[in-house]
TILOKOL-633180 format. One record per residue (C-alpha): z, x, y. Coordinates in pm, 1 decimal, always signed. Layout:
BEGIN
        Z        X        Y
        Z        X        Y
...
//
This chain:
BEGIN
        Z        X        Y
  +1012.1   +865.5  -2510.3
  +1057.9  +1218.0  -2350.6
  +1034.7  +1141.6  -1954.2
   +973.2  +1394.0  -1675.9
  +1202.7  +1497.0  -1392.7
  +1114.0  +1282.5  -1097.0
  +1311.4  +1485.6   -874.6
  +1094.7  +1797.3   -972.8
   +750.5  +1615.6   -946.5
   +827.6  +1470.1   -606.9
   +964.9  +1771.3   -447.3
   +655.8  +1955.2   -341.1
   +534.2  +1614.2   -235.3
   +831.7  +1597.8     +5.6
   +760.7  +1978.4   +141.0
   +396.3  +1849.8   +192.0
   +527.8  +1541.3   +401.8
   +741.8  +1776.6   +609.9
   +475.2  +2038.2   +671.0
   +259.3  +1723.3   +803.6
   +532.3  +1584.4  +1016.1
   +349.0  +1642.3  +1338.8
    +23.3  +1480.2  +1249.4
   +207.1  +1174.1  +1061.5
   +430.6  +1120.7  +1363.6
   +752.5  +1194.9  +1166.4
  +1070.0  +1346.8  +1345.5
  +1246.5  +1590.5  +1132.1
  +1609.9  +1672.0  +1196.3
  +1919.3  +1804.9  +1021.9
  +2283.9  +1643.4  +1014.2
  +2579.7  +1843.3  +1095.6
  +2641.8  +1900.5   +713.8
  +2286.0  +2031.4   +672.4
  +2082.1  +1749.7   +507.1
  +1713.4  +1714.0   +625.8
  +1638.6  +1386.9   +799.6
  +1291.7  +1223.2   +796.7
  +1265.1   +973.1  +1071.2
   +955.3   +764.0   +967.7
  +1029.6   +488.5  +1225.0
  +1331.5   +452.1  +1403.8
  +1297.8   +682.9  +1701.7
   +959.4   +837.1  +1569.0
   +642.0   +614.0  +1539.9
   +566.0   +691.7  +1198.0
   +250.6   +548.5  +1069.2
    +45.6   +401.0   +764.3
    -41.7   +727.9   +617.5
   +319.6   +838.3   +632.3
   +414.2   +527.6   +456.2
   +148.1   +585.3   +189.6
   +283.7   +941.0   +117.4
   +654.6   +817.4   +116.2
   +552.3   +552.3   -124.4
   +413.9   +809.8   -355.5
   +756.4   +998.7   -326.7
   +916.8   +699.0   -402.6
   +721.2   +695.1   -720.3
   +856.3  +1007.6   -832.4
   +541.0  +1183.9   -808.0
   +401.2   +957.9  -1118.8
   +203.4   +721.9   -903.5
    -96.7   +694.1   -669.8
   -111.2   +485.8   -351.2
   -428.8   +394.8   -217.1
   -543.2   +188.8   +105.3
   -858.6    +16.4   +105.2
  -1086.5   -263.9   +222.7
  -1074.3   -571.7    +36.6
  -1247.0   -906.1    +40.8
   -969.3  -1094.2   -142.4
   -848.1  -1268.0   +176.4
  -1073.4  -1373.5   +478.7
   -835.9  -1262.2   +742.8
   -630.6   -978.6   +580.7
   -882.9   -750.2   +463.4
   -684.9   -431.5   +392.6
   -536.0   -370.9    +50.3
   -286.4   -140.1    -77.8
   -316.9    -36.7   -446.4
    -78.4   +130.2   -679.5
   -128.3   +289.9  -1009.8
    +55.4   +506.2  -1252.9
    +40.2   +598.2  -1587.1
   +410.8   +596.1  -1637.7
   +508.9   +272.3  -1511.0
   +855.0   +250.6  -1639.0
   +951.0   +572.4  -1509.2
   +748.8   +576.9  -1176.7
   +856.2   +216.7  -1074.7
  +1217.9   +151.8  -1235.4
  +1360.7   +499.3  -1298.9
  +1259.9   +627.8   -917.1
  +1091.2   +380.8   -692.6
  +1331.9    +61.9   -762.8
  +1560.3     +6.3   -454.0
  +1868.9    -10.3   -681.1
  +2135.1   +207.3   -482.5
  +2327.1     +8.7   -263.6
  +2489.9   +249.3     +3.1
  +2733.7   +149.4   +257.3
  +2986.4   +342.4   +511.1
  +3164.6   +142.5   +752.2
  +2894.9    -84.1   +951.5
  +2625.9   +105.0   +783.1
  +2431.0    -33.6   +508.3
  +2112.8    +66.8   +321.9
  +1950.9    +39.9    -18.2
  +1828.5   +369.2   -145.5
  +1530.9   +422.4   -356.1
  +1321.1   +705.7   -498.2
  +1409.8  +1007.5   -728.6
  +1756.6  +1073.3   -619.9
  +1885.7   +747.5   -799.1
  +1792.8   +914.3  -1122.6
  +2034.2  +1214.9  -1031.2
  +2309.1   +963.0   -940.0
  +2206.2   +741.9  -1256.7
  +2489.0   +495.4  -1236.3
  +2286.4   +163.9  -1265.9
  +2294.7    +20.0  -1616.1
  +1919.9    +52.5  -1638.4
  +1954.8   +435.3  -1709.3
  +2193.5   +396.0  -1973.0
  +1971.3   +152.8  -2126.5
  +1664.1   +401.4  -2088.1
  +1871.3   +708.0  -2209.7
  +1746.8   +907.2  -1879.5
  +1941.7  +1100.2  -1620.9
  +1758.4  +1349.4  -1407.2
  +1890.1  +1708.4  -1320.0
  +1732.9  +1895.2  -1016.3
  +1847.5  +2145.5   -748.8
  +1736.2  +1922.6   -464.4
  +1696.5  +1557.2   -396.6
  +1534.4  +1313.9   -209.4
  +1610.0   +941.4   -126.1
  +1453.8   +677.1    +89.0
  +1663.0   +452.6   +291.6
  +1507.4   +122.4   +414.1
  +1733.7   +139.3   +739.2
  +1717.2    +79.9  +1117.0
  +1987.4   +369.5  +1189.8
  +2079.2   +710.7  +1090.2
  +2354.3   +739.6   +810.6
  +2700.6   +866.9   +887.7
  +2760.7  +1223.2   +781.1
  +3064.1  +1078.9   +536.4
  +2784.9   +901.2   +354.2
  +2551.2  +1189.1   +346.8
  +2824.8  +1405.6   +189.9
  +2887.7  +1126.1    -74.0
  +2505.6  +1116.0   -150.6
  +2488.1  +1485.5   -202.2
  +2801.8  +1498.1   -434.6
  +2669.3  +1184.0   -633.7
  +2350.6  +1350.7   -703.8
  +2493.0  +1686.0   -781.7
  +2342.8  +1862.0   -515.7
  +2440.8  +2069.8   -185.2
  +2415.5  +1861.0   +113.8
  +2153.6  +2120.7   +251.4
  +1943.6  +2041.2    -56.0
  +1939.9  +1650.2    +29.0
  +1636.6  +1514.2   +222.2
  +1693.2  +1146.3   +336.0
  +1357.3   +952.4   +436.4
  +1429.7   +681.4   +683.3
  +1179.3   +382.2   +647.1
  +1264.9    +67.3   +869.2
  +1104.4   -227.9   +716.9
   +961.0   -335.6  +1064.1
   +774.2     -5.5  +1102.9
   +423.0    +72.2  +1013.4
   +557.9   +329.6   +737.2
   +826.2   +100.6   +604.4
   +578.9   -212.1   +567.9
   +346.8    +33.9   +348.1
   +634.6   +164.3   +145.8
   +788.6   -181.3    +71.5
   +437.7   -349.9    -17.6
   +390.8    -47.0   -239.9
   +645.8   -200.2   -472.2
   +414.6   -454.7   -598.2
   +393.8   -301.8   -925.3
   +767.2   -220.5   -949.9
   +838.0   -593.1   -878.9
   +641.0   -687.6  -1185.4
   +832.7   -421.4  -1403.0
  +1163.2   -531.5  -1277.7
  +1093.7   -906.9  -1371.2
   +940.6   -791.8  -1700.7
  +1262.0   -643.6  -1762.4
  +1474.7   -962.4  -1663.4
  +1266.8  -1146.2  -1905.8
  +1386.5   -921.7  -2161.2
  +1037.7   -757.8  -2256.7
  +1087.2   -428.7  -2421.9
  +1015.7   -181.7  -2138.0
   +896.0    +78.1  -2382.3
   +581.6   -128.0  -2462.9
   +472.1   -115.8  -2131.5
   +221.5   +152.0  -2143.4
    +15.3   +132.3  -1815.0
    -16.7    -49.0  -1492.3
   -216.9   -117.5  -1203.9
   -135.0   -349.1   -882.8
   -260.7   -450.3   -537.1
   -137.0   -636.7   -240.2
   -250.0   -718.4   +130.4
   -121.2   -482.7   +384.8
    +45.5   -720.4   +646.9
    +90.2   -642.2  +1004.3
   +435.9   -477.2  +1106.2
   +682.9   -723.0  +1273.9
   +927.2   -651.5  +1568.0
  +1237.0   -752.5  +1387.5
  +1379.0   -686.6  +1040.5
  +1383.4  -1067.3   +923.2
   +999.9  -1137.2  +1002.9
   +934.4   -785.6   +868.7
  +1136.0   -859.2   +550.5
   +940.9  -1209.2   +505.4
   +591.3  -1044.6   +556.0
   +636.4   -768.0   +289.5
   +777.0  -1000.5    +51.3
   +497.0  -1246.5    +84.1
   +239.7   -974.6    +58.1
   +355.7   -962.9   -289.4
   +476.2  -1314.4   -382.2
   +144.3  -1478.9   -261.8
   -105.6  -1206.8   -249.9
     +5.4   -950.0   -509.5
   -216.9   -897.8   -818.0
    -77.8   -692.2  -1113.6
   -245.5   -569.5  -1431.5
     -6.6   -450.6  -1735.5
   -132.5   -312.0  -2044.0
   +120.5   -346.1  -2321.5
   +177.7   -266.8  -2686.3
   +305.9   -507.8  -2967.8
   +209.5   -855.5  -3090.9
    -58.4  -1040.8  -2855.8
   +153.5  -1367.0  -2848.2
   +420.5  -1177.2  -2680.1
   +180.9  -1023.5  -2434.2
    +47.8  -1406.8  -2342.3
   +433.5  -1502.9  -2310.2
   +490.3  -1224.5  -2050.3
   +187.1  -1303.9  -1855.2
   +304.1  -1663.1  -1824.2
   +651.0  -1590.2  -1714.3
   +569.7  -1315.4  -1467.5
   +413.5  -1468.6  -1177.4
   +613.9  -1598.3   -871.9
   +475.5  -1954.0   -915.6
   +745.7  -1972.0  -1196.5
  +1025.8  -1978.9   -944.6
  +1191.5  -2274.3   -807.9
  +1164.1  -2138.1   -473.0
   +785.9  -2076.2   -497.9
   +554.7  -2224.4   -211.8
   +697.5  -2148.9   +103.7
   +690.8  -1828.1   +317.5
  +1003.9  -1585.9   +257.7
  +1098.7  -1614.5   +600.8
  +1141.8  -2017.1   +549.6
  +1318.9  -1973.4   +210.9
  +1546.4  -1742.0   +342.9
  +1645.7  -1961.8   +656.7
  +1681.5  -2244.1   +386.2
  +1955.9  -2049.4   +222.0
  +2117.5  -1964.2   +564.0
  +2016.0  -1597.4   +525.2
  +2198.8  -1575.0   +186.7
  +1966.7  -1345.3     +0.7
  +2156.3  -1371.2   -331.5
  +2131.9  -1766.7   -322.6
  +1766.2  -1738.9   -361.5
  +1617.0  -1756.8   -719.5
  +1576.5  -1396.4   -838.6
  +1273.0  -1507.8  -1038.4
  +1084.0  -1547.8   -712.4
  +1061.9  -1180.2   -683.3
   +719.9  -1112.2   -857.2
   +339.3  -1099.8   -803.9
   +113.3  -1393.9   -734.6
   -110.1  -1302.7  -1009.4
    -41.3  -1134.4  -1337.2
   -291.8  -1014.7  -1624.9
   -127.9   -870.4  -1928.9
   -346.9   -681.5  -2175.1
   -242.6   -686.2  -2544.4
   -367.9   -335.9  -2637.6
   -350.7   -420.3  -3026.5
   -635.7   -669.5  -2989.3
   -786.4   -610.5  -2646.7
   -739.7   -963.5  -2515.8
   -605.4  -1022.6  -2179.9
   -405.0  -1309.6  -2045.7
   -390.8  -1429.2  -1668.3
   -134.9  -1663.6  -1499.3
    -57.1  -1744.0  -1135.9
   -282.1  -1753.5   -830.7
   -291.3  -1649.4   -479.4
   -193.8  -1856.1   -159.5
   -366.3  -1765.9   +138.8
   -237.4  -2042.4   +349.4
   +127.4  -1920.2   +314.9
     +4.2  -1569.1   +373.1
   -159.4  -1671.9   +718.0
   +174.8  -1844.6   +835.3
   +368.2  -1532.9   +740.4
   +158.6  -1253.9   +884.7
    +36.5  -1431.7  +1185.8
//
């Protein structure tokens, strides 16, 4: 399958975000080595609309993020919706937070189009994809500004001049950070489908939604709320090619309820493992409810369920 350049598609979205920085309560600065830094919640206030636009940048210009009223939950009446006609490219090649970055005491996960310029994750070899572009944008889930030595390394790894690099900083505890993390509800389903060894080339289309939680004053609480939005409130619909029985099997294996850790708020699970993120069951990271439609027959299969009680404990 021929895939588009996610960096090229996202570039005009980045410029549009910068042009509206004042309205979106963003702060734009430049590092000493020339990289453009977009503060979306560290010193700047940021906001929900900024988070929505940043989420669309993360999707590599291939997805749409909407924020709409929803009657699904009695107390949490705002839903975030994600849709894309190319879910594998948008969600896994671009959006997935798969680039681990560290320098001294600084650590962040990088997501967005620049990952595909670096393309060192095994997923890119599997999909046969590596992007090429004159500029790069990377979104960092972080509470502090990156050191210049790391910025130089990111530019070099992406094959772009540092002054052609844009870094968007979105603390999870911020409004913008909350939105852009919950906007990964579809990506989480794609990532689990990959872990279940479902052929990614057979995932044709995708839609998803999740409740938008309130932000939190600290990272741990914010991480819990944004994860719970997907684990206990996320709803995903995938459209796949291939045999109907394999679509049914995918739907059965995808929901978060298949995990041994399911049933408690994410913060409670995190505490039970003494803050060891990697000790948690990786199969937990998936939507609450999943529908898979087999395009060959038109039949749909739904598994999983929402848990409003857990959302109330987490969000409140």
